[in-house]
C-alpha positions as CSV (number, residue, x, y, z in Angstrom):
1,M,-1.1,-11.8,-4.1
2,K,0.0,-13.8,-0.7
3,E,-3.0,-16.1,0.4
4,D,-2.9,-14.0,2.8
5,D,-3.7,-10.4,1.5
6,V,-6.9,-11.8,0.7
7,A,-9.6,-10.0,2.5
8,P,-13.4,-11.7,2.7
9,L,-16.4,-10.2,1.6
10,G,-17.7,-7.2,3.3
11,K,-20.2,-8.0,6.0
12,A,-22.9,-5.5,5.1
13,E,-22.7,-7.2,1.1
14,A,-22.5,-10.4,3.0
15,D,-25.7,-10.0,4.6
16,E,-27.4,-8.8,1.2
17,F,-26.5,-11.3,-0.7
18,A,-27.4,-14.5,0.9
19,G,-30.5,-12.3,1.5
20,W,-30.8,-13.0,-2.4
21,F,-30.1,-16.4,-2.2
22,R,-32.5,-17.4,0.7
23,A,-35.7,-15.4,-1.5
24,L,-34.7,-17.8,-4.3
25,S,-34.0,-20.8,-1.9
26,D,-38.5,-21.8,-2.6
27,G,-38.7,-23.4,-5.6
28,T,-42.0,-21.8,-5.4
29,R,-40.6,-18.4,-5.8
30,I,-38.4,-19.7,-8.7
31,Q,-41.8,-20.1,-10.0
32,I,-43.0,-16.7,-9.7
33,V,-39.7,-14.9,-11.0
34,S,-39.6,-16.9,-14.0
35,L,-43.9,-16.4,-14.8
36,L,-43.3,-12.2,-13.9
37,A,-39.4,-12.5,-16.0
38,K,-41.0,-14.1,-19.2
39,R,-44.9,-12.6,-18.9
40,R,-42.9,-8.8,-18.9
41,E,-46.2,-7.5,-17.5
42,P,-47.0,-6.5,-14.3
43,M,-50.0,-9.2,-12.7
44,K,-52.3,-9.4,-10.1
45,V,-52.2,-11.7,-7.0
46,G,-54.8,-13.9,-8.5
47,A,-53.4,-14.5,-11.7
48,I,-50.0,-15.5,-9.9
49,V,-51.7,-17.4,-8.0
50,E,-53.9,-20.2,-10.9
51,A,-50.6,-20.0,-12.7
52,V,-49.0,-21.8,-10.2
53,G,-51.5,-23.0,-8.2
54,V,-50.5,-22.1,-4.7
55,G,-53.2,-20.5,-2.0
56,Q,-53.6,-16.4,-2.4
57,S,-52.0,-16.5,1.1
58,T,-48.5,-18.6,0.3
59,V,-48.3,-16.5,-2.9
60,S,-48.5,-13.0,-1.0
61,H,-45.8,-14.4,1.4
62,H,-43.2,-15.4,-1.2
63,L,-44.1,-11.6,-3.4
64,K,-43.1,-9.7,-0.2
65,I,-40.2,-11.9,0.5
66,L,-39.1,-11.2,-2.8
67,A,-40.3,-7.7,-3.0
68,E,-38.2,-7.4,-0.3
69,V,-34.7,-7.4,-1.8
70,G,-36.1,-5.7,-5.1
71,F,-36.2,-8.8,-7.3
72,V,-39.9,-8.5,-7.3
73,L,-41.8,-4.1,-7.9
74,A,-45.2,-3.7,-6.5
75,Q,-47.7,-1.2,-8.1
76,P,-50.8,-1.0,-6.7
77,S,-54.1,0.2,-8.8
78,G,-57.3,1.5,-7.3
79,A,-58.1,-1.7,-4.8
80,S,-55.4,-3.8,-6.4
81,T,-51.5,-4.6,-6.6
82,L,-49.8,-5.4,-9.4
83,Y,-46.8,-7.8,-10.1
84,R,-43.1,-7.4,-12.1
85,I,-40.0,-8.4,-13.0
86,N,-37.4,-5.9,-11.7
87,E,-34.7,-6.4,-14.9
88,S,-32.5,-4.9,-13.5
89,C,-31.6,-6.4,-9.2
90,V,-32.9,-9.9,-11.3
91,T,-29.9,-9.5,-14.1
92,A,-27.7,-8.6,-10.8
93,F,-28.0,-12.1,-9.3
94,P,-25.9,-14.4,-11.6
95,S,-22.5,-11.2,-10.6
96,A,-24.1,-12.0,-6.8
97,A,-22.7,-15.5,-7.2
98,D,-19.2,-14.2,-8.7
99,V,-18.3,-11.9,-5.8
100,V,-18.7,-14.7,-3.6
101,M,-16.3,-16.9,-5.8
102,G,-13.6,-14.3,-5.5
103,R,-14.7,-12.5,-8.6
104,P,-15.9,-8.2,-9.5
105,A,-19.0,-6.7,-7.8
106,P,-21.1,-5.6,-10.2
107,P,-22.7,-2.3,-9.4
108,R,-24.8,-1.5,-7.1
109,I,-28.7,-1.8,-8.5
110,C,-30.7,-3.7,-6.2
């Protein structure tokens, strides 16, 4: 294949992957993803606040961003919400980096 024959990544896919990279561009969000992945059970915001050591509004903001890209799932539970990792989506993240580098695309799971 000639260099001129190489097509760029599609705009929609590039925008989606950019959202994933943006979602993980903050250390606190990475802490939250790591905590939920290791915990393997849903957690309330208060428990996440205690674990990462930042304010509740900050954690809620980060959870919203993580949920928007599908890395975290929110599950209503009475008057509160439980959050858990979306393993199928998070495990696709390394494949997104591969696609950006020109390797085959992963199956769409988020």
